NUFIPA-349643 format. One record per residue (C-alpha): x, y, z; residue number from 1. Coordinates in Angstrom, 2 decimals, m for minus. Example, Ala and Ser with C-alpha at 12.3 -4.5 7.8 and 13.67 -1.06 7.14 Angstrom:
BEGIN
     east    north       up   nr
    12.30    m4.50     7.80    1
    13.67    m1.06     7.14    2
This chain:
BEGIN
     east    north       up   nr
    89.76   124.84    42.54    1
    89.19   121.14    43.13    2
    85.74   120.16    44.44    3
    85.45   117.53    47.18    4
    81.81   116.86    46.26    5
    81.03   113.16    45.80    6
    79.66   112.54    42.30    7
    76.99   110.21    40.97    8
    79.69   108.31    39.07    9
    81.58   107.64    42.31   10
    78.43   106.33    43.96   11
    77.74   104.22    40.86   12
    81.25   102.71    40.90   13
    80.95   101.83    44.58   14
    77.45   100.35    44.12   15
    78.36    98.51    40.94   16
    75.66   100.10    38.77   17
    75.45   102.62    35.96   18
    75.44   106.27    37.08   19
    72.02   106.86    35.49   20
    70.62   104.13    37.74   21
    71.97   106.05    40.71   22
    70.17   109.18    39.59   23
    66.91   107.30    39.17   24
    67.23   105.57    42.53   25
    67.95   108.78    44.42   26
    64.89   110.41    42.82   27
    62.75   107.49    43.97   28
    61.97   106.37    40.43   29
    59.81   103.20    40.51   30
    61.75   101.69    37.59   31
    64.61   100.83    39.96   32
    64.01    97.67    41.97   33
    63.56    98.36    45.71   34
    66.52    96.16    46.68   35
    68.83    97.97    44.23   36
    67.52   101.38    45.25   37
    68.07   100.60    48.93   38
    71.67    99.54    48.25   39
    72.36   102.69    46.22   40
    70.92   104.96    48.89   41
    73.04   103.22    51.53   42
    76.23   103.65    49.45   43
    75.41   107.32    48.80   44
    75.00   107.93    52.51   45
    78.27   106.14    53.32   46
    80.15   108.28    50.80   47
    78.49   111.48    51.99   48
    76.88   112.22    48.63   49
    74.93   115.48    48.45   50
    73.06   116.52    45.29   51
    74.26   119.60    43.42   52
    71.27   122.00    43.53   53
    72.15   123.55    40.15   54
    72.47   120.19    38.43   55
    69.23   119.00    40.06   56
    67.39   122.03    38.73   57
    68.80   121.48    35.24   58
    67.85   117.79    35.33   59
    64.29   118.66    36.43   60
    63.98   121.12    33.56   61
    65.19   118.59    31.01   62
    62.94   115.81    32.27   63
    59.96   118.14    32.34   64
    60.34   118.76    28.61   65
    60.62   115.09    27.70   66
    57.70   112.77    27.00   67
    59.46   109.52    27.92   68
    57.18   106.59    28.75   69
    57.55   105.68    32.42   70
    54.92   103.02    32.99   71
    51.24   102.15    33.27   72
    48.68   103.04    35.94   73
    45.75   100.70    36.44   74
    42.24   102.19    36.55   75
    39.81    99.71    38.09   76
    36.18   100.04    36.98   77
    33.06    98.31    38.43   78
    32.05    96.79    35.11   79
    33.03    96.60    31.42   80
    34.88    99.83    30.57   81
    32.77   100.70    27.51   82
    29.51   100.29    29.43   83
    30.64   102.02    32.64   84
    32.15   105.01    30.86   85
    29.03   105.40    28.72   86
    26.54   105.13    31.57   87
    28.34   106.99    34.36   88
    28.94   110.65    33.56   89
    31.27   111.38    36.48   90
    33.38   108.26    36.07   91
    33.81   108.95    32.35   92
    34.97   112.52    32.94   93
    37.40   111.56    35.69   94
    38.80   108.64    33.68   95
    39.36   110.72    30.54   96
    41.00   113.52    32.53   97
    43.17   111.03    34.41   98
    44.36   109.43    31.20   99
    45.17   112.78    29.57  100
    46.98   114.03    32.67  101
    48.99   110.82    33.01  102
    50.06   110.95    29.37  103
    51.49   114.42    29.91  104
    53.61   112.94    32.70  105
    54.77   110.01    30.56  106
    52.38   107.35    31.88  107
    49.67   105.26    30.30  108
    46.33   104.55    31.99  109
    44.73   101.16    31.37  110
    41.17   100.32    32.42  111
    40.29    96.96    34.02  112
    36.90    95.42    34.78  113
    36.85    94.05    38.34  114
    33.51    92.30    37.77  115
    34.57    89.86    35.06  116
    33.27    86.29    35.56  117
    35.61    84.17    37.67  118
    37.68    87.25    38.53  119
    39.37    86.73    41.87  120
    41.85    88.85    43.77  121
    44.80    86.61    42.90  122
    43.90    86.56    39.22  123
    43.63    90.36    39.06  124
    46.90    90.64    40.95  125
    48.60    88.40    38.38  126
    47.21    90.46    35.49  127
    48.38    93.73    36.97  128
    51.84    92.45    37.84  129
    52.25    90.98    34.36  130
    51.83    94.52    33.06  131
    54.30    95.88    35.65  132
    51.57    98.05    37.17  133
    52.37    99.41    40.62  134
    49.75   102.13    41.07  135
    45.96   101.78    40.97  136
    43.08   104.24    40.82  137
    39.82   102.77    42.14  138
    36.72   104.21    40.48  139
    33.55   104.64    42.59  140
    31.27   101.66    43.13  141
    27.61   101.86    42.03  142
    26.51   100.86    45.53  143
    28.38   101.86    48.69  144
    30.07    98.96    50.43  145
    33.07    96.67    50.65  146
    35.42    96.42    47.67  147
    34.95    93.08    45.84  148
    38.68    92.37    45.46  149
    41.53    92.27    47.97  150
    44.47    94.06    46.31  151
    45.69    96.06    49.24  152
    49.16    94.65    49.94  153
    50.98    94.93    46.62  154
    49.98    98.26    45.10  155
    49.87   102.00    45.65  156
    46.16   102.83    45.83  157
    43.95   105.89    45.50  158
    40.14   105.74    45.53  159
    37.83   108.31    44.00  160
    34.94   109.23    46.27  161
    33.59   107.58    49.41  162
    31.65   104.61    47.99  163
    34.35   102.06    48.90  164
    33.65   101.60    52.58  165
    35.23    99.75    55.48  166
    38.76   100.14    54.07  167
    41.25   102.92    54.89  168
    42.36   104.36    51.54  169
    43.91   107.53    50.23  170
    41.13   109.32    48.36  171
    40.33   112.21    46.10  172
    36.75   113.37    46.60  173
    34.33   116.14    45.68  174
    34.10   118.54    48.60  175
    30.39   117.86    48.97  176
    30.04   119.52    52.34  177
    31.31   122.77    50.85  178
    29.17   122.23    47.74  179
    26.00   122.03    49.82  180
    26.93   125.12    51.79  181
    27.60   127.01    48.56  182
    24.29   125.85    47.09  183
    22.28   126.88    50.14  184
    24.02   130.24    50.27  185
    23.19   130.92    46.61  186
    19.55   129.86    47.01  187
    19.12   131.93    50.14  188
    20.57   134.95    48.33  189
    17.90   134.45    45.64  190
    15.24   134.82    48.31  191
    14.28   131.22    49.01  192
    13.49   130.60    52.65  193
    12.10   127.07    53.03  194
    14.73   125.04    51.18  195
    14.28   121.27    51.39  196
    16.60   118.35    50.68  197
    15.43   115.14    48.98  198
    18.09   112.44    48.85  199
    18.21   108.67    48.43  200
    19.74   106.37    51.03  201
    22.24   105.32    48.36  202
    23.43   108.87    47.68  203
    23.50   109.64    51.39  204
    25.75   106.65    52.10  205
    27.92   107.14    48.99  206
    28.79   110.66    50.11  207
    29.52   109.79    53.75  208
    26.50   111.95    54.69  209
    28.43   115.02    53.48  210
    25.42   116.65    51.80  211
    23.15   115.79    54.71  212
    25.61   117.00    57.33  213
    26.01   120.39    55.67  214
    22.24   120.70    55.17  215
    21.40   119.93    58.80  216
    24.13   122.27    60.00  217
    22.63   125.05    57.87  218
    19.16   124.32    59.26  219
    20.33   125.03    62.78  220
    21.40   128.54    61.75  221
    17.99   129.37    60.26  222
    14.97   130.78    62.09  223
    12.65   128.02    63.29  224
     9.99   129.09    60.75  225
    12.40   128.38    57.88  226
    13.57   124.93    58.95  227
    12.64   121.98    56.74  228
    12.88   118.29    57.59  229
    14.96   116.51    54.89  230
    13.39   113.62    52.99  231
    15.49   110.44    52.70  232
    14.06   107.71    50.49  233
    14.83   104.09    49.61  234
    13.05   104.69    46.31  235
    11.56   107.80    44.76  236
     7.78   107.91    44.68  237
     5.37   110.68    43.71  238
     3.26   110.08    46.82  239
     6.17   110.45    49.25  240
     7.61   113.56    47.61  241
     4.27   115.34    47.18  242
     3.22   114.61    50.76  243
     6.56   116.00    51.97  244
     6.20   119.13    49.81  245
     2.75   119.78    51.25  246
     3.71   119.16    54.87  247
     6.97   121.10    54.79  248
     5.71   123.96    52.54  249
     8.95   123.92    50.58  250
     9.69   126.81    48.20  251
    12.87   125.28    46.73  252
    14.09   121.69    46.45  253
    17.68   120.46    46.43  254
    17.64   116.91    45.11  255
    18.75   114.25    42.67  256
    17.79   113.92    39.04  257
    15.19   111.25    39.86  258
    13.21   113.76    41.94  259
    13.46   116.38    39.20  260
    12.16   113.96    36.54  261
     9.42   112.63    38.80  262
     8.01   116.08    39.60  263
     8.39   117.31    36.03  264
     6.37   114.33    34.79  265
     3.67   115.20    37.35  266
     3.29   118.67    35.86  267
     5.53   120.69    38.15  268
     7.36   123.52    36.41  269
    10.59   125.02    37.68  270
    10.82   127.68    38.93  271
     7.13   128.62    38.42  272
     5.77   125.91    40.72  273
     8.77   125.50    42.98  274
    12.49   126.11    42.69  275
    14.72   123.13    41.99  276
    18.49   122.71    42.23  277
    20.30   119.45    41.55  278
    22.75   118.12    44.12  279
    25.15   117.59    41.23  280
    24.65   118.49    37.58  281
    26.38   118.40    34.22  282
    28.14   120.98    32.15  283
    26.28   119.57    29.12  284
    22.92   120.58    30.63  285
    23.49   124.10    32.03  286
    19.77   124.99    32.04  287
    19.23   123.15    35.34  288
    20.42   124.96    38.44  289
    22.99   122.84    40.27  290
    26.43   122.34    41.68  291
    28.78   121.01    39.00  292
    31.22   118.63    40.64  293
    34.85   118.74    39.46  294
    35.12   115.23    38.03  295
    37.98   116.13    35.68  296
    39.97   117.59    38.57  297
    39.32   114.46    40.63  298
    40.84   112.30    37.89  299
    43.91   114.50    37.66  300
    44.30   114.61    41.45  301
    44.06   110.81    41.63  302
    46.95   110.47    39.17  303
    49.09   112.94    41.11  304
    48.37   111.12    44.37  305
    49.05   107.61    43.06  306
    52.31   108.65    41.37  307
    53.48   110.25    44.61  308
    52.72   106.99    46.44  309
    54.56   104.92    43.82  310
    57.57   107.23    43.96  311
    57.66   106.98    47.76  312
    57.10   103.21    47.58  313
    53.98   103.42    49.72  314
    51.88   100.31    49.16  315
    49.05    98.66    51.01  316
    46.52   100.24    53.34  317
    47.68   103.47    54.97  318
    47.65   103.96    58.72  319
    46.71   107.60    58.20  320
    44.72   107.99    54.95  321
    45.08   111.29    53.09  322
    42.20   113.03    51.36  323
    42.34   115.47    48.46  324
    39.07   117.45    48.37  325
    38.12   119.42    45.27  326
    35.37   122.04    45.36  327
    32.55   122.22    42.85  328
    31.05   125.37    41.37  329
    27.59   126.89    41.30  330
    25.65   126.87    38.03  331
    22.74   129.33    38.24  332
    20.70   127.67    35.48  333
    17.04   128.56    35.04  334
    15.18   126.27    37.45  335
    15.42   128.66    40.39  336
    14.00   132.17    40.46  337
    14.67   135.36    42.33  338
    12.05   135.14    45.04  339
    10.70   137.82    47.33  340
    12.89   137.43    50.45  341
    10.21   138.98    52.68  342
     7.64   136.27    51.89  343
     7.56   132.65    53.02  344
     5.56   130.49    50.67  345
     2.83   128.45    52.33  346
     1.26   126.83    49.26  347
     1.96   125.83    45.69  348
     0.00   125.43    42.51  349
     0.98   123.01    39.79  350
     0.90   124.11    36.18  351
């Protein structure tokens, strides 16, 4: 029986290219120039080409088992890579996971410092294009605000987190609203009733008020006697935190590491004096109760997102940004205790 199915070789002959180029173009492979790919797709449509589902499945299986190098993804960091990856726990974990995940897919990840002296948008664009980089992952900024470089038109872009503000970008982010809800649910189950939030303006802005929004929403569901006014600070000070603890009669704090260190240095002991749970913690320090954010998963998700954008030839700023949210997990630690749920604490004693 003779098949009337149009083959890749027929499309290739008509388009004047090798048949392997046709296969790459029809799969949206970024190695084929857009002009060539567009011509091949047009010829395939004219000839009525339809992919053979069995051959497509076999090709997918073969390619999955190969470790062919496909290209490089740029990973833009807000400072020298060695320094940033050493100082920033979350960025280091996400970068390392992104690089490992990309390598499994046949891609290399190269880090770039966007803060180099005399670095301008055009210079960075030239560097990236010289390395044939089409996709970029933008690491979080240390301070929330506008991105220092304008690279939006020529690349497929995915940002990690919310710190880059004022620019519509595809993003992969910790699901911090859900993390706060999980944290409050766990603490309430342990018997804590007057749970307070201490957060810096920086952290509040960097997270798009996700922690704060979930906290305030939870407060509205609590009896009036259990509601606590959150404390938002420009800078952490013993006087501000202690005054707040006294006025709000807090029996458990959810806060940043700076608050934990400050109170610990003042003689507070957790959970004997008051319960304490970090907004975000580290796997390396499991003794402190906290939510552990999924930084490794964020790095992997960023690679998947940017490769999908490159494959679909989506560059520049999106009209409808897409978000990939990854949930954290609760780490019980030892800085919260099982309280008596029938008692609301009205005082505290330092030890």
